[in-house]
Structure formats: structure tokens, C-alpha cells
Kinemage of the C-alpha trace (Angstrom):
@kinemage 1
@onewidth
@group {chain A} dominant
@subgroup {mainchain}
@vectorlist {calphas} color= white
{ca unk a 1} P -50.821 -234.945 -209.657
{ca unk a 2} L -48.227 -232.493 -208.423
{ca unk a 3} L -49.150 -229.877 -205.806
{ca unk a 4} L -48.877 -226.119 -206.450
{ca unk a 5} L -45.388 -224.634 -206.312
{ca unk a 6} L -45.963 -222.741 -203.057
{ca unk a 7} L -47.092 -225.930 -201.292
{ca unk a 8} L -44.075 -227.911 -202.521
{ca unk a 9} L -41.777 -225.089 -201.380
{ca unk a 10} L -43.361 -225.034 -197.924
{ca unk a 11} L -43.134 -228.807 -197.573
{ca unk a 12} L -39.513 -228.812 -198.714
{ca unk a 13} L -38.680 -226.033 -196.270
{ca unk a 14} L -40.076 -228.238 -193.503
{ca unk a 15} L -37.911 -231.143 -194.805
{ca unk a 16} L -40.965 -233.125 -195.900
{ca unk a 17} L -41.828 -234.773 -199.200
{ca unk a 18} L -42.962 -232.093 -201.678
{ca unk a 19} L -45.605 -234.471 -203.027
{ca unk a 20} L -47.475 -235.657 -199.941
{ca unk a 21} L -45.994 -233.604 -197.097
{ca unk a 22} L -45.780 -236.647 -194.821
{ca unk a 23} L -42.570 -238.493 -195.709
{ca unk a 24} L -39.097 -237.268 -194.799
{ca unk a 25} L -36.769 -236.139 -197.605
{ca unk a 26} L -33.465 -236.913 -195.834
{ca unk a 27} L -32.072 -240.174 -194.584
{ca unk a 28} L -29.091 -238.318 -193.096
{ca unk a 29} L -28.142 -234.657 -192.592
{ca unk a 30} L -28.183 -233.672 -196.297
{ca unk a 31} L -28.554 -237.036 -198.067
{ca unk a 32} L -31.976 -237.246 -199.758
{ca unk a 33} L -33.938 -240.489 -199.755
{ca unk a 34} L -34.261 -242.225 -203.111
{ca unk a 35} L -38.069 -242.150 -202.873
{ca unk a 36} L -40.650 -240.972 -200.352
{ca unk a 37} L -41.623 -243.754 -197.957
{ca unk a 38} L -45.216 -242.504 -197.910
{ca unk a 39} L -46.158 -241.693 -201.530
{ca unk a 40} L -43.186 -243.082 -203.502
{ca unk a 41} L -42.198 -239.775 -205.135
{ca unk a 42} L -38.694 -240.117 -206.570
{ca unk a 43} L -36.348 -237.600 -204.908
{ca unk a 44} L -32.889 -239.185 -204.981
{ca unk a 45} L -32.149 -238.276 -208.593
{ca unk a 46} L -32.536 -234.506 -208.000
{ca unk a 47} L -29.225 -232.635 -207.699
{ca unk a 48} L -29.525 -229.250 -206.023
{ca unk a 49} L -25.730 -228.728 -206.229
{ca unk a 50} L -24.800 -225.112 -205.386
{ca unk a 51} L -28.313 -223.679 -205.178
{ca unk a 52} L -28.871 -224.551 -201.488
{ca unk a 53} L -25.489 -223.211 -200.251
{ca unk a 54} L -26.023 -220.053 -202.316
{ca unk a 55} L -29.463 -219.571 -200.753
{ca unk a 56} L -28.033 -220.219 -197.271
{ca unk a 57} L -25.306 -217.606 -197.769
{ca unk a 58} L -27.877 -215.123 -199.077
{ca unk a 59} L -30.102 -215.617 -196.034
{ca unk a 60} L -27.271 -215.547 -193.485
{ca unk a 61} L -25.736 -212.448 -195.047
{ca unk a 62} L -28.997 -210.583 -194.491
{ca unk a 63} L -29.056 -211.716 -190.867
{ca unk a 64} L -25.410 -211.481 -189.786
{ca unk a 65} L -24.299 -208.229 -191.420
{ca unk a 66} L -26.977 -205.997 -189.839
{ca unk a 67} L -26.702 -207.847 -186.520
{ca unk a 68} L -22.929 -207.486 -186.267
{ca unk a 69} L -23.067 -203.901 -187.532
{ca unk a 70} L -25.613 -203.016 -184.867
{ca unk a 71} L -23.586 -204.697 -182.125
{ca unk a 72} L -20.442 -202.874 -183.263
{ca unk a 73} L -22.232 -199.520 -183.405
{ca unk a 74} L -23.927 -199.675 -180.000
{ca unk a 75} L -21.464 -201.681 -177.903
{ca unk a 76} L -18.069 -201.231 -179.662
{ca unk a 77} L -16.537 -204.561 -178.575
{ca unk a 78} L -12.950 -205.445 -179.549
{ca unk a 79} L -12.459 -206.598 -183.126
{ca unk a 80} L -11.373 -210.102 -182.108
{ca unk a 81} L -14.651 -210.578 -180.246
{ca unk a 82} L -16.709 -209.481 -183.261
{ca unk a 83} L -14.780 -211.806 -185.563
{ca unk a 84} L -14.999 -214.737 -183.167
{ca unk a 85} L -18.720 -214.288 -182.661
{ca unk a 86} L -19.319 -213.797 -186.411
{ca unk a 87} L -17.520 -217.026 -187.315
{ca unk a 88} L -19.155 -219.042 -184.534
{ca unk a 89} L -22.651 -217.680 -185.135
{ca unk a 90} L -22.247 -217.983 -188.905
{ca unk a 91} L -21.168 -221.625 -188.693
{ca unk a 92} L -23.986 -222.568 -186.326
{ca unk a 93} L -26.625 -220.783 -188.391
{ca unk a 94} L -25.281 -222.233 -191.649
{ca unk a 95} L -25.518 -225.760 -190.267
{ca unk a 96} L -29.065 -225.054 -189.099
{ca unk a 97} L -30.320 -223.312 -192.268
{ca unk a 98} L -28.664 -225.489 -194.954
{ca unk a 99} L -30.976 -228.548 -194.678
{ca unk a 100} L -34.051 -226.322 -194.874
{ca unk a 101} L -32.641 -224.410 -197.861
{ca unk a 102} L -31.809 -227.678 -199.632
{ca unk a 103} L -35.307 -228.969 -198.883
{ca unk a 104} L -36.795 -225.816 -200.376
{ca unk a 105} L -34.633 -226.222 -203.494
{ca unk a 106} L -35.473 -229.916 -203.741
{ca unk a 107} L -39.199 -229.182 -203.469
{ca unk a 108} L -39.013 -226.512 -206.155
{ca unk a 109} L -37.020 -228.710 -208.518
{ca unk a 110} L -39.310 -231.706 -207.937
{ca unk a 111} L -42.522 -229.805 -208.679
{ca unk a 112} L -40.980 -228.208 -211.800
{ca unk a 113} L -39.663 -231.564 -213.036
{ca unk a 114} L -36.002 -230.547 -212.921
{ca unk a 115} L -33.188 -232.989 -212.153
{ca unk a 116} L -30.206 -230.655 -211.861
{ca unk a 117} L -28.301 -231.980 -214.880
{ca unk a 118} L -30.142 -230.046 -217.588
{ca unk a 119} L -28.104 -228.642 -220.442
{ca unk a 120} L -28.202 -224.943 -221.259
């Protein structure tokens, strides 16, 4: 029996198996395990493709744009400093958020029975 969608999303966001919540979904940084070591739920066949990067960009855009705009408005640093900090902060945050976003996408697709290769 599959859990409710909200529970699978929460478990995926925490990088845990959407079925049981105990097993890990990655064997490396973004490489999903073929099956959960705890409950045996098949996860390796699910292709999230561009959904996780799109979600990461959406989240980071809502964080970085207001933050950098506020810093520019109140402190008026040189442009090179804003650009340097935006690129550095954006790269660090993207690397931190991407596995969680992919886990969320993987959990959603698993509970809905999607594989990522459906035809339109």
C-alpha cells in the first residue's frame, strides 16, 4: 500500500524512501538506488529528468533575487562584488538544494506510479 502523497513528498524531501521513510534513496550524490534496502520499493527506474533542476532554479530564484536586491539597495556594493557573491552563493545553494528537490520529485513520481518516460 502506498502512503498519501504529502507523506511521500516529505520523505523524498528528506532523501528517504517514499514508501517506508527509512531507507536512503541515493547511493551517491544524485544516483538513486535501484530498490529501497528496507522495504524493497523500486526507485531506480524513475527518471525525474529536468523536473528537479527546474524546481531548484524556481526555489533559488525566489531566494537570491530578493536577497541580492536588498543588499544592493541598502549597501550599494560594487557590481563585481554582487556578481561574484551571486554566482558563488547560487552555486553553493544549487548543490545543496538539488538532491532534496530530486528526492521530492522522485517521491511524487513513485507514489503516482510515474516512470518519467510516459508518452503524451
